N, C-alpha and C positions, 0 to 999 in steps of 0.2 A: 701434905703440909698446907695445901690450899684449903682444906677443911677447917683449919683454925679460924679463918675469916668468917665462916658461917657457923657460929657457935651453936645454933639450933640443931645442926646435924653432925656436929663434931662427935667422933667416937662411934658412929653408926657403921655397920657393915651392910653393904648392899649386895644381895645375891640374886642371880637370875636362874631360872629353870626353863630349859627348852621343853616344850610339851609334845612336840612332834617327834616320834621315834626316829625317823630318818635324819632329822636335824641333830638329834642326840648322837647318832652314829658318826655323822660328819664332824661334829664338834669333838667327839672322843678321838677320832683319827687325827685331827689337827693338833689336839692337845698332846697326844702320844708323840707326834713328830716334834713339836716344840720342846717337849720334855727331853727327848732323845738328843736334840741339838744342844739344849741348855746343859745337860749333864756332861756332854763331850767338851763343851767350852769351859766348864769348871775345872777340867783337868789342866794342870800347869802345862804351858806351851811346850816345854822341853821334855815332857813325859807323854805327850800325845803320840799315838801310833801312826797317825797320818798328819801331814803338814797342813792339809786343808780340810775344812768341814765337809766339803763336797765329796772328797775321796772317802771319808769316813762313812757318809751316807750311802754312797755307791757300793761300799763293801759290807754294809750292815743290813740295808733293806733290799728287798727283791725289786726287780724292774717293775713289777705290778704295783707294789706298795708306793714306789716313787711316783709312778704315773697317777695313782689314785690321789696322792697329795697334790700333785700339779693340777689335776682336774678340780679338786676342791678349792684350791687357791684361785683358779680362774673363775669358778662358779660364784665365789663369794668376794671377788675383787680384792684378794689379799696380795699385797706386794712383797717382794724380796723373799720368796721361798724357792 
């Protein structure tokens, strides 16, 4: 909605592409994690198999996958993962 104030760029889509392969892998891992969390949170609360998102993550991802996400969050200074 803020774009409306800047009529010269209204309607534009801005996309970014990571050129470094290692960064692409990191971004992909983080995107998969956020997609997993988002898809779980879209389930109505009374239909969720776990009461907390953290329990769902612990029972869905391996210990190695969880640790990898934590390392990436620390490396890129991402909060609340």
